[in-house]
VEXVOFI-664811 format. One line per field, with one value per residue: chain; residue number from 1; x, y, z of N, C-alpha, C in turn. Coordinates in Angstrom, 1 decimal. Example, Ala and Ser with C-alpha at 12.3 -4.5 7.8 and 13.67 -1.06 7.14 Angstrom:
ch: c(A|A)
i: c(1|2)
n.px: c(13.2|12.8)
n.py: c(-5.7|-2.2)
n.pz: c(7.8|7.1)
ca.px: c(12.3|13.7)
ca.py: c(-4.5|-1.1)
ca.pz: c(7.8|7.1)
c.px: c(13.2|12.9)
c.py: c(-3.3|0.0)
c.pz: c(7.8|7.9)
//
This chain:
ch: c(A|A|A|A|A|A|A|A|A|A|A|A|A|A|A|A|A|A|A|A|A|A|A|A|A|A|A|A|A|A|A|A|A|A|A|A|A|A|A|A|A|A|A|A|A|A|A|A|A|A|A|A|A|A|A|A|A|A|A|A|A|A|A|A|A|A|A|A|A|A|A|A|A|A|A|A|A|A|A|A|A|A|A|A|A|A|A|A|A|A|A|A|A|A|A|A|A|A|A|A|A|A|A|A|A|A|A|A|A|A|A|A|A|A|A|A|A|A|A|A|A|A|A|A|A|A|A|A|A|A|A|A|A)
i: c(1|2|3|4|5|6|7|8|9|10|11|12|13|14|15|16|17|18|19|20|21|22|23|24|25|26|27|28|29|30|31|32|33|34|35|36|37|38|39|40|41|42|43|44|45|46|47|48|49|50|51|52|53|54|55|56|57|58|59|60|61|62|63|64|65|66|67|68|69|70|71|72|73|74|75|76|77|78|79|80|81|82|83|84|85|86|87|88|89|90|91|92|93|94|95|96|97|98|99|100|101|102|103|104|105|106|107|108|109|110|111|112|113|114|115|116|117|118|119|120|121|122|123|124|125|126|127|128|129|130|131|132|133)
n.px: c(29.3|28.2|26.7|27.4|29.8|31.4|31.4|32.6|35.2|36.0|35.9|37.9|40.2|40.2|40.8|43.3|45.1|46.1|47.8|49.8|50.9|52.0|54.0|55.6|56.4|57.8|60.0|61.1|61.9|63.8|65.7|66.0|66.2|68.1|71.4|71.6|69.7|66.8|64.3|62.7|62.6|62.0|61.4|60.3|60.8|60.9|62.9|64.3|65.7|67.9|70.5|72.9|73.1|70.7|68.9|69.4|68.8|66.1|65.1|65.6|64.1|61.5|61.2|61.3|59.0|56.8|57.0|56.8|54.3|52.8|53.2|52.0|49.4|48.7|48.6|46.5|44.4|44.1|43.1|40.7|39.4|38.9|36.6|34.7|33.1|31.0|29.3|26.6|26.1|25.9|26.9|29.4|30.5|30.4|32.2|34.5|34.8|35.2|37.6|39.3|39.2|40.4|42.9|43.8|43.8|45.8|48.0|48.3|48.9|51.3|52.9|53.0|54.4|56.9|57.7|57.8|59.9|62.1|62.2|62.7|65.3|66.8|67.7|66.3|68.2|69.3|71.1|72.4|70.4|71.2|71.8|71.1|69.3)
n.py: c(66.3|66.9|65.2|66.5|67.8|65.5|64.4|66.5|66.4|63.8|64.1|66.2|64.8|62.8|64.1|65.1|63.1|61.6|63.5|64.0|61.4|61.3|63.2|61.9|59.6|60.9|61.9|59.5|58.3|60.2|60.3|57.8|55.5|52.6|52.7|51.1|49.3|47.5|45.1|45.9|48.4|51.7|53.5|51.6|50.9|49.5|50.5|52.0|50.3|49.2|50.0|51.4|54.2|54.8|53.9|55.7|58.1|57.7|57.5|60.0|61.7|60.6|61.2|64.0|64.6|63.3|64.2|67.0|67.1|66.2|68.3|70.5|69.6|69.3|72.0|72.9|71.2|72.0|74.5|73.9|72.1|73.9|75.2|73.4|73.7|75.5|74.1|71.8|68.5|66.5|67.9|68.4|65.8|65.0|66.9|66.2|63.6|64.2|65.6|63.5|61.8|63.5|63.7|61.0|60.8|62.8|61.6|59.2|60.4|61.6|59.3|58.3|60.4|60.2|57.7|58.2|60.2|58.7|56.7|58.3|59.1|56.8|53.5|50.2|48.7|50.3|52.1|55.3|57.0|57.6|60.8|61.3|59.3)
n.pz: c(65.2|62.0|59.2|56.9|57.6|58.0|55.4|54.0|55.1|54.3|51.5|51.1|52.0|50.2|47.7|48.2|48.8|46.6|45.1|47.1|47.3|44.7|45.0|46.9|45.4|43.4|44.9|45.8|43.4|42.6|44.8|46.2|44.7|43.6|42.2|39.9|37.5|38.6|39.7|41.8|43.1|42.0|38.9|36.4|33.0|29.8|27.9|29.7|31.3|30.1|30.4|32.7|32.4|31.1|33.0|35.2|34.0|33.5|36.1|37.1|35.3|35.7|38.5|38.5|36.8|38.1|40.7|40.3|39.1|41.3|43.1|41.8|41.5|44.2|45.2|43.5|44.3|47.0|46.7|45.3|47.2|49.2|48.4|49.0|51.3|50.6|49.0|48.2|49.6|47.6|45.3|46.2|46.5|43.8|42.7|44.0|43.0|40.2|40.4|41.2|38.9|37.0|38.2|37.9|35.0|34.4|35.7|34.1|31.7|32.4|32.9|30.3|29.1|30.4|29.5|26.8|26.7|27.5|25.6|23.4|23.9|24.4|23.0|22.8|24.0|25.8|24.9|23.9|21.5|18.1|16.6|13.9|13.3)
ca.px: c(29.7|27.1|27.0|28.0|31.2|32.1|31.5|33.6|36.5|36.3|36.2|39.2|41.2|40.3|41.4|44.7|46.0|46.8|49.0|50.9|51.5|52.8|55.2|56.5|56.9|58.9|61.2|61.7|62.6|65.0|66.7|66.1|66.4|69.4|72.1|71.5|68.4|66.4|62.9|62.0|62.3|62.3|60.5|60.7|60.2|61.7|64.1|65.1|66.4|68.9|71.9|73.0|72.8|69.3|68.2|69.6|68.0|64.7|64.7|65.6|62.9|60.3|61.1|60.9|57.7|55.8|57.1|56.3|52.8|52.2|53.2|51.0|48.1|48.5|48.2|45.2|43.4|43.9|42.1|39.4|38.8|38.5|35.3|33.7|32.2|29.9|28.5|25.7|26.8|25.9|27.8|30.8|30.9|30.7|33.4|35.7|35.0|35.8|39.0|40.0|39.3|41.4|44.2|44.1|44.1|47.1|49.0|48.5|49.7|52.7|53.5|53.2|55.4|58.2|58.1|58.2|61.2|63.1|62.3|63.3|66.7|67.5|67.1|65.8|69.4|69.8|72.2|71.9|70.0|72.0|71.1|70.6|68.3)
ca.py: c(66.5|66.6|64.4|67.4|68.0|64.3|64.3|67.5|65.9|62.7|64.7|66.9|63.8|62.0|64.8|65.5|62.0|61.3|64.4|63.7|60.2|61.6|63.9|60.9|58.8|61.7|62.0|58.2|58.2|61.1|60.1|56.5|54.3|52.1|53.3|50.2|48.8|46.3|44.9|46.0|49.8|52.6|53.6|50.6|50.8|48.6|51.2|52.5|49.2|48.6|50.3|52.3|55.6|54.8|53.8|56.9|59.1|57.4|57.8|61.5|62.2|60.2|61.9|65.4|64.7|62.9|65.2|68.3|67.0|66.2|69.7|71.3|69.1|69.6|73.4|73.0|70.5|72.7|75.6|73.3|71.6|75.1|75.6|72.4|74.2|76.2|73.2|70.8|67.2|65.8|68.6|68.2|64.5|65.1|67.7|65.4|62.6|64.7|65.8|62.2|61.4|64.4|63.3|59.8|61.1|63.4|60.6|58.4|61.3|61.8|58.1|58.3|61.4|59.7|56.6|58.8|60.8|57.7|56.1|59.2|59.2|55.5|52.4|49.1|48.1|51.3|52.9|56.6|57.0|58.5|62.0|61.2|58.2)
ca.pz: c(63.8|61.1|58.0|56.0|58.0|57.7|54.0|53.6|55.4|53.4|50.1|51.2|52.1|48.9|46.6|48.5|49.0|45.3|44.8|48.0|46.9|43.6|45.5|47.5|44.4|42.7|45.8|45.8|42.1|42.6|45.8|46.9|43.9|43.5|41.0|38.8|37.3|39.4|39.5|43.1|43.5|40.9|37.8|35.4|31.7|29.0|27.4|30.8|32.1|29.3|30.8|33.9|32.0|30.8|34.3|35.9|33.3|33.7|37.5|37.2|34.6|36.4|39.7|38.2|36.3|39.1|41.8|39.8|38.9|42.6|43.7|41.1|41.9|45.6|45.2|42.9|45.1|48.2|46.3|45.0|48.4|49.9|48.0|49.3|52.3|50.0|48.1|48.8|49.7|46.3|44.5|46.8|46.1|42.3|42.4|44.4|42.0|39.0|40.7|41.2|37.5|36.4|38.7|37.2|33.6|34.4|36.0|32.9|30.7|33.0|32.6|28.8|28.8|30.9|28.6|25.5|26.8|27.6|24.3|22.4|24.2|24.4|22.3|23.7|24.7|26.8|24.3|23.4|20.1|17.2|16.3|12.6|13.1)
c.px: c(28.5|27.6|27.7|29.5|32.0|32.4|32.6|35.0|36.9|36.7|37.6|40.3|41.4|41.0|42.9|45.7|46.8|48.0|50.1|51.6|52.4|54.1|56.2|57.1|58.1|60.1|61.9|62.5|63.9|66.1|66.9|66.2|67.8|70.1|72.0|70.1|68.1|64.9|62.1|61.6|62.8|61.3|61.0|60.0|61.3|63.0|64.9|65.9|67.6|70.3|71.8|72.6|71.3|68.5|68.3|68.8|66.5|64.2|64.6|64.4|61.6|60.1|60.7|59.5|56.6|55.8|56.5|54.8|52.2|52.2|52.1|49.6|47.7|48.0|46.8|44.1|43.2|42.9|40.7|38.7|38.4|37.1|34.2|32.7|30.9|29.0|27.6|26.5|26.9|26.9|29.2|31.3|31.2|31.9|34.6|35.9|35.6|37.3|39.9|40.2|40.4|42.8|44.7|44.5|45.5|48.2|49.3|49.3|51.1|53.5|53.9|54.4|56.8|58.6|58.6|59.5|62.3|63.3|62.9|64.8|67.5|66.9|66.7|67.0|69.9|70.9|71.5|71.5|71.0|71.2|70.5|69.5|66.9)
c.py: c(66.1|65.7|65.2|67.6|66.7|64.1|65.2|67.0|64.8|63.2|65.4|65.9|63.1|62.8|65.2|64.3|61.6|62.2|64.2|62.4|60.4|62.3|62.9|60.0|59.6|61.7|60.6|58.0|59.0|60.7|58.7|55.3|53.9|52.7|52.4|49.7|47.5|46.2|45.2|47.5|50.7|52.6|52.7|50.8|50.1|49.3|51.7|51.5|48.6|48.9|51.2|53.7|55.7|54.8|55.1|58.1|58.9|57.8|59.3|62.1|61.9|61.0|63.4|65.5|64.4|63.8|66.5|68.2|66.9|67.5|70.5|70.9|69.3|71.0|73.5|72.4|71.3|73.9|75.0|72.8|72.8|75.5|74.5|72.8|74.9|75.4|72.3|69.5|66.5|66.5|68.5|66.8|64.4|65.8|66.9|64.3|63.1|65.1|64.5|61.7|62.2|64.0|62.0|60.0|61.8|62.5|59.7|59.2|61.5|60.5|57.9|59.2|60.8|58.6|57.2|59.5|59.8|57.0|57.0|59.3|57.9|54.5|51.3|48.5|49.1|52.1|54.2|56.4|58.0|59.7|61.9|60.2|58.6)
c.pz: c(62.9|60.0|57.0|56.3|57.7|56.2|53.5|53.9|54.5|52.0|50.1|51.2|50.8|47.8|46.9|48.6|47.7|45.0|45.8|47.7|45.6|44.0|46.1|46.5|43.7|43.6|45.8|44.5|42.1|43.6|46.4|46.0|43.8|42.2|39.8|38.7|38.2|39.2|40.8|43.4|42.3|39.8|36.7|34.1|30.8|28.5|28.6|31.6|31.3|29.7|32.0|33.5|31.7|32.1|35.1|35.3|33.6|35.1|37.7|36.6|35.3|37.8|39.5|37.7|37.4|40.3|41.5|39.7|40.3|43.3|43.1|41.5|43.4|45.8|44.7|43.8|46.5|47.9|46.1|46.3|49.3|49.6|48.4|50.4|51.8|49.2|48.9|48.8|48.4|45.3|44.9|46.4|44.6|42.0|42.8|43.5|40.7|39.2|40.7|39.8|36.8|36.9|38.0|35.8|33.6|34.8|34.9|31.9|31.1|32.7|31.1|28.5|29.2|29.9|27.3|25.6|26.8|26.3|23.3|22.7|24.1|23.5|23.3|24.4|25.7|26.2|23.8|21.9|19.3|16.8|14.9|12.4|13.6)
//
């Protein structure tokens, strides 16, 4: 194995691990979280832990957002990593690094979106917000 082949494998693994972790997180939030709020497993945010309804909504939304993001990123990263073979080692490393940065940015945006959706639907006590307020 040449250094190029080893680097290509490392870059391919690096850009596909994050999206797969997001899919797993999404599945855990959708199917494996307890039915009531806890501090050990599940997507925890202040407004989502106020009531059982808020907790279940938060888990469902987080599961859909993170699982969906993971699926989309997995497909994109498979296409991107397919182009690694035609790049020089430095270009391949830079492209892999830029993919990792974009994955991190999109994950932060997904977290903000989940929090925003939960805050829009529930108050800090976990009660549904009134339509007029």
